[in-house]
N, C-alpha and C positions, 0 to 999 in steps of 0.2 A: 246709761242704759248697759245692761248685762248680757251677755248673749252667752248660750249654752257651747258647752265644751263641743257637742257635736257641730255647731255653726263654724267655730273656732277650726276644726278639722278639715273642712271645706276647702280654708286657704291652701292654695300651693305656693309655698316660697322655699325658693332654690337659691343657692349661691349660682352666680353668674360670673364668668369673664370676661372683663369689657375688652373687645377686641381691636374696635374701631369707635370714634368718638368724632364729630364736627357740629360746627354751629348751625344753625337752622337760618338760613340764608333769609336776612330784611328781621331777625327778632335779636334783642339781648337776652332774652332770660334760656332759650332751649336749646338742646342737643340733642343731636340724632346717633343714639347708641347701637352699635352693634354686638352682642352679647351673645358667647358661647355658653352652651348648658349642658355640654358633655357630651357622649352619645347617646344619641336617640333611642327610648325603648324599641327592641325587638328589630333594630337597622342594622346592626354589625359594628360597623366603625364610622357608619356616618354621624356627624355630630350636630345637634339641634342648635340652629342660631335663631336671634330673633332681634328684632328693631325696634328700639324702647328710645320714647321721645320724653326727655327730662326736663323741667324746669330749674335747672341747677346752673345755667352758665354764667350766671352772676359769681359765683361761688369757687369755682373751679375752672382750672386750663386744659382743654382735651386731651392735651400730650400726657398730663397727671394721672389722668383716670384708666390710660389704656394700659394692659398687664395686670390689674386691681380685679381682685375679688368683692363683690358685694351682694348682700340679700334682695332677689326681686321677688313679685309677687307676679306670676305668670298664669293664673288662672283670671285676670282680667279681662273683660268681655272688649276686644279690641277697640280701639277709638281713633279717629283721623284728624290730628293734631295740624294746622297749618299745610294740609293736604298731605301729610304723611301718617302713614299707618303706623300706630304705638301698639307692641304685642304685649305689654306688661308694665310693671311701675317699679323703679326703683326704692328701698326704703331707708328714709334718713329721719332724723331728728330735726324737729325746729326749735332753736335757740334764737329768741326775738328776730324773728324774721327771716334767720338765715338756714340755709341748708346744710345740715353736717351728716355726711354719709355714714352709715354702720359699716363695719367691716368685721369678719372673722381675725380673731388674735392670731390665728397661724392660720396658713396656706391648709385649706381643706381640697379635696375632689372637686373638679368642678361639675356642677349639678346636684351637690349634694343638699338633700332635703333640711329644711330649719325645721325644729320643732321645739 
């Protein structure tokens, strides 16, 4: 199914910096990520942070994610997963059932838009 370019432009994909990562208690697959998206628009120096639940715990150690940048879809409707509100989605490639995270090839400003 094809979509119009105008539909694609509705997706807000930004580079986030993972500042916290922990396993969701009672699960093997879920991490609760704290993600920094840089200064909030119009808020001066206050930084936009979001909590994102992701099913990547089988493939990554939480301490290996902290301090790394990844693209996130941030205008996805919030969803409650195992009682935790998730405010976006980390982007990954599915390779034979395993999540492979995408990342910029060099450090970019946190909050940068993906286009």
